[in-house]
Legacy VTK file of the C-alpha trace (Angstrom):
# vtk DataFile Version 3.0
C-alpha trace
ASCII
DATASET POLYDATA
POINTS 320 float
19.295 20.896 -1.020
19.685 17.250 -0.113
20.079 15.764 -3.568
16.345 15.564 -4.182
15.501 14.187 -7.646
11.802 13.704 -7.377
8.375 14.455 -6.839
6.897 17.882 -7.434
3.156 17.857 -7.122
1.974 19.339 -10.432
-1.630 19.690 -11.510
-1.749 16.076 -12.789
-0.397 14.612 -9.533
-2.647 16.831 -7.505
-5.595 15.187 -9.221
-4.066 11.751 -8.678
-3.792 12.408 -4.943
-7.394 13.575 -4.660
-8.994 10.701 -2.771
-7.972 7.811 -0.585
-8.880 6.128 2.709
-5.418 6.127 4.341
-2.291 8.259 3.964
0.802 6.638 5.515
3.840 8.789 6.018
7.204 7.361 7.163
9.709 4.616 6.650
10.304 2.140 3.818
13.110 -0.357 3.853
14.696 -3.314 2.128
15.280 -6.047 4.616
18.295 -8.331 4.336
17.041 -11.267 6.368
19.219 -14.008 7.782
17.403 -17.052 9.158
19.679 -18.668 11.743
20.035 -22.340 12.398
19.184 -22.537 16.052
18.727 -20.100 18.905
20.658 -16.843 18.879
22.665 -16.438 22.090
24.913 -13.510 23.177
28.510 -14.061 22.156
27.657 -17.232 20.303
28.077 -18.326 16.719
25.296 -19.586 14.522
25.099 -20.906 10.947
22.924 -18.961 8.521
20.277 -21.395 7.346
18.779 -19.137 4.715
19.075 -15.595 3.383
16.540 -13.467 1.545
15.946 -9.890 0.466
12.403 -8.560 1.131
10.555 -5.222 1.185
9.405 -3.728 4.502
9.605 -0.627 6.678
7.124 0.587 9.259
4.797 2.946 7.368
5.250 1.001 4.077
4.169 -2.282 5.630
1.190 -0.639 7.349
0.198 0.881 3.977
0.424 -2.540 2.263
-1.728 -4.071 5.000
-4.409 -1.416 4.531
-4.332 -1.974 0.768
-4.568 -5.772 1.144
-7.662 -5.311 3.284
-9.346 -3.244 0.550
-8.537 0.304 1.589
-7.320 2.892 -0.899
-3.860 3.802 0.440
-1.286 6.484 -0.295
2.312 6.217 0.905
4.532 9.285 1.346
8.203 8.700 2.013
11.669 8.966 0.482
13.129 6.375 -1.823
16.771 5.965 -2.707
18.066 5.888 -6.272
19.722 2.425 -5.950
18.285 -0.980 -6.739
16.818 -1.228 -3.193
14.898 1.993 -3.765
13.461 0.684 -6.998
12.662 -2.650 -5.416
10.614 -1.254 -2.502
8.765 1.219 -4.713
7.855 -1.549 -7.126
6.626 -3.682 -4.191
4.287 -0.893 -3.071
3.071 -0.190 -6.599
2.404 -3.937 -7.157
0.187 -3.907 -4.004
-1.706 -0.907 -5.340
-0.376 1.555 -2.828
-0.176 5.034 -4.430
3.362 6.337 -4.300
2.877 9.331 -6.644
3.412 11.861 -3.897
6.633 10.323 -2.592
10.179 11.628 -3.025
13.271 10.156 -4.638
16.631 11.224 -3.212
20.187 10.798 -4.543
21.192 8.283 -1.875
21.088 4.560 -1.163
17.713 3.398 0.116
17.261 2.587 3.805
18.019 -1.064 4.560
18.053 -3.367 7.562
19.954 -6.492 8.445
17.480 -8.754 10.299
18.599 -11.816 12.250
15.784 -14.309 12.799
16.190 -16.611 15.801
15.842 -20.186 14.535
14.341 -21.255 17.836
11.712 -18.596 18.577
11.190 -16.645 15.338
12.070 -13.409 17.153
14.233 -10.960 15.304
17.079 -8.543 15.953
17.321 -5.553 13.617
20.351 -3.642 12.472
19.619 -0.696 10.199
21.208 2.073 8.086
19.539 5.154 6.648
21.301 7.923 4.750
20.577 11.412 6.124
19.475 12.469 2.643
16.363 10.332 3.009
15.071 12.355 5.948
11.740 14.158 5.592
11.500 17.697 6.970
8.297 19.341 8.172
8.224 21.576 5.078
8.319 18.543 2.782
4.781 17.538 3.827
2.053 19.803 2.432
-1.716 19.807 2.523
-1.630 18.206 -0.943
-0.025 15.067 0.412
-2.907 14.345 2.768
-5.714 15.876 0.748
-8.746 13.611 0.321
-7.673 11.119 3.003
-9.879 9.803 5.791
-7.048 8.821 8.151
-3.348 9.672 8.449
-0.868 7.191 9.859
2.662 8.273 10.866
5.732 6.629 12.381
8.517 8.375 14.280
11.368 7.946 11.831
11.172 11.675 10.937
9.428 12.970 14.042
9.070 16.598 13.219
7.669 15.796 9.769
5.221 13.401 11.468
4.076 16.135 13.895
3.607 18.596 11.029
1.634 16.063 9.036
-0.551 15.163 12.021
-1.384 18.843 12.623
-2.314 19.272 8.953
-4.507 16.205 9.113
-6.205 17.309 12.324
-6.932 20.688 10.748
-8.553 18.822 7.808
-10.706 16.812 10.157
-8.859 13.505 9.664
-8.241 10.730 12.132
-4.508 10.340 13.045
-2.921 7.073 14.228
0.702 6.506 15.114
3.489 3.951 15.294
5.428 5.238 18.304
8.194 2.805 19.218
10.777 5.140 20.767
10.623 8.060 23.196
12.195 11.488 22.551
11.575 14.921 24.025
9.110 15.444 21.182
7.086 12.284 21.755
4.464 13.995 23.911
3.906 16.529 21.130
3.281 13.817 18.616
0.929 12.011 21.071
-1.051 15.286 21.472
-1.211 15.721 17.697
-2.712 12.275 17.118
-6.366 11.302 17.648
-5.572 7.614 18.191
-1.939 7.037 19.367
-0.670 3.456 19.068
2.382 2.649 21.090
4.970 -0.138 21.216
5.107 -1.833 24.622
7.971 0.108 26.232
6.590 3.569 25.338
3.690 4.165 27.802
5.958 3.160 30.676
8.687 5.516 29.488
6.241 8.372 29.152
4.537 7.877 32.562
6.914 5.944 34.806
4.224 3.267 35.225
5.656 -0.168 34.345
2.201 -1.813 34.147
0.633 -1.238 30.666
-2.875 -0.753 32.055
-1.830 1.799 34.618
0.424 3.551 32.076
-2.464 3.904 29.637
-4.633 5.289 32.433
-1.900 7.810 33.292
-1.756 8.870 29.652
-5.518 9.465 29.831
-4.781 12.574 31.864
-3.028 13.985 28.781
-5.113 12.578 25.931
-8.852 12.042 25.659
-8.944 9.717 22.604
-8.408 5.994 22.162
-4.993 4.842 23.405
-3.525 1.531 22.376
-0.361 -0.425 23.225
0.938 -3.567 21.546
2.214 -6.286 23.902
3.886 -8.760 21.543
3.120 -12.353 22.532
0.659 -11.021 25.209
-1.605 -9.364 22.611
-2.684 -5.734 22.828
-4.526 -3.339 25.136
-6.789 -0.360 24.274
-8.256 2.293 26.549
-11.599 3.762 25.453
-12.665 6.384 27.848
-12.371 4.708 31.206
-12.903 1.209 29.823
-9.848 -0.925 29.296
-9.862 -3.689 26.691
-7.262 -6.432 26.505
-7.138 -8.940 23.678
-4.701 -11.945 24.048
-2.522 -12.906 21.145
-3.439 -15.873 18.910
-1.617 -19.141 19.506
0.346 -19.656 16.314
3.779 -21.093 15.366
5.857 -17.996 14.656
8.581 -18.271 12.063
9.300 -14.512 11.618
7.919 -11.635 13.681
9.291 -8.996 11.377
6.596 -6.411 10.628
3.990 -7.927 12.910
3.444 -4.620 14.701
3.098 -2.762 11.422
0.521 -5.341 10.188
-1.316 -4.974 13.512
-1.553 -1.202 12.967
-2.810 -1.632 9.339
-5.510 -4.059 10.455
-6.439 -1.804 13.403
-6.800 1.088 10.958
-9.038 -0.990 8.758
-11.244 -2.035 11.695
-11.372 1.558 12.887
-12.562 2.857 9.505
-14.994 -0.047 9.265
-16.579 1.181 12.473
-15.780 -1.780 14.717
-16.039 -1.527 18.471
-12.729 -1.483 20.431
-12.843 -5.200 21.449
-13.474 -6.276 17.816
-10.767 -3.912 16.538
-8.135 -5.420 18.849
-9.088 -9.027 18.059
-9.070 -8.346 14.312
-5.677 -6.653 14.488
-4.225 -9.417 16.688
-5.357 -12.040 14.165
-3.680 -10.150 11.318
-0.407 -9.865 13.265
-0.542 -13.527 14.167
-0.847 -14.611 10.584
2.025 -12.331 9.600
4.246 -14.132 12.169
3.672 -17.479 10.454
5.194 -16.148 7.210
8.515 -14.734 6.103
9.010 -11.010 5.600
7.274 -7.797 6.617
5.270 -6.926 3.508
5.493 -10.564 2.459
3.606 -11.526 5.603
0.597 -9.292 5.093
-2.600 -11.356 5.191
-5.876 -10.957 3.344
-9.159 -10.178 4.955
-10.437 -13.687 4.207
-7.413 -15.247 5.996
-7.988 -13.003 9.031
-11.676 -13.953 9.216
-10.831 -17.669 8.923
-8.375 -17.377 11.890
-10.921 -15.484 13.943
-13.426 -18.270 13.314
-11.142 -21.227 13.942
-8.224 -20.367 16.179
-7.946 -19.796 19.909
-6.000 -17.081 21.655
-3.207 -17.681 24.165
-4.060 -18.032 27.795
-2.003 -16.736 30.717
LINES 1 321
320 0 1 2 3 4 5 6 7 8 9 10 11 12 13 14 15 16 17 18 19 20 21 22 23 24 25 26 27 28 29 30 31 32 33 34 35 36 37 38 39 40 41 42 43 44 45 46 47 48 49 50 51 52 53 54 55 56 57 58 59 60 61 62 63 64 65 66 67 68 69 70 71 72 73 74 75 76 77 78 79 80 81 82 83 84 85 86 87 88 89 90 91 92 93 94 95 96 97 98 99 100 101 102 103 104 105 106 107 108 109 110 111 112 113 114 115 116 117 118 119 120 121 122 123 124 125 126 127 128 129 130 131 132 133 134 135 136 137 138 139 140 141 142 143 144 145 146 147 148 149 150 151 152 153 154 155 156 157 158 159 160 161 162 163 164 165 166 167 168 169 170 171 172 173 174 175 176 177 178 179 180 181 182 183 184 185 186 187 188 189 190 191 192 193 194 195 196 197 198 199 200 201 202 203 204 205 206 207 208 209 210 211 212 213 214 215 216 217 218 219 220 221 222 223 224 225 226 227 228 229 230 231 232 233 234 235 236 237 238 239 240 241 242 243 244 245 246 247 248 249 250 251 252 253 254 255 256 257 258 259 260 261 262 263 264 265 266 267 268 269 270 271 272 273 274 275 276 277 278 279 280 281 282 283 284 285 286 287 288 289 290 291 292 293 294 295 296 297 298 299 300 301 302 303 304 305 306 307 308 309 310 311 312 313 314 315 316 317 318 319
C-alpha cells in the first residue's frame, strides 16, 4: 500500500461517474512561478520581478480547457494531502471538472518551479513528484471511464495510461494523448490511442526523421488514425490519411507559455467532438493556445469559447 487515503468507487460515486464528454487521466500540479526581470541566460543572474502560486499540470489543464469550452469533463489523478493538493483540487472543482473518481495519497502534492523568461515569455520547468502519487495500471478501472465519449491521457504514469487507453478502446471511445517524452513503451501507447498528439521532439525520436512532416508520414506506417504534432511558435501539424495539414501559430505577445500545449489539446478535443474538419480543428486549437500565452498561469490562462472565436475572426497567424 502506498498510503492511499481516498477514493473508493461505491454505488453513489458510480452513479456520479455515469456520464461525461471527456475523461482526462494524468498529472495535476501546483506551479511556483517566478517571473524574471530580463532574459534568462545560462550561468547568469536575474532578479525575480514577481512570484505567484498557480494550479496546473498536463491532464488537469487540458480538463479545465475542455470544461471552459462547455464539455462535461472528469479528471482522474492523485492529489496529495498538503495545502497544494487541496488547492489544485479546489481549482478543478471550481471549474466544474468532476474529481469524484480521483485519489488522495498521504504525500505532498506534485509541484513545479517555473522560471519565466522576462524577454520571451518562454519557461523552464523544475518539478518534484512523490512516488506515492503514481498511478498503477490496476488503479484505473472501467468505472473511471464509464460513460465518457473521449479519453485523454498524458505520459506521467505511462503504464496506467496504456491500461486506461485499452479500456477506453474496448468501450468504443476515442483516445487522445499528450506524449512529450519517449520511452521504450511509447510505441505501445501510440498504438493504444486513436488520435495521438505529440510534442515536437517526439515524432523525430520515434522515427529518426527530423522533419515533422516526414516524421508523421513515417508514423503513418504504424498508425492509421489522425496524427498531430505541436510545433510551438510554428503552430501545429496534423496528418489525416495521406493529407497533411499545417496551421501557423497566431501572432500574439506571449507573457507566459506555461500550459499552452495542454490548452491546445483541450481545444483540439473540443473541436474533435464538435465534428470539425482537421484544418478547422488545428486553427481553433492554435487560437486557444495563443490566448493562453498572453496570460499568466496554466489553468489561469484557459480561454473561453467566445474569446477563441473573437481571435479567429480578428487576428492573423504568423508567417514564415
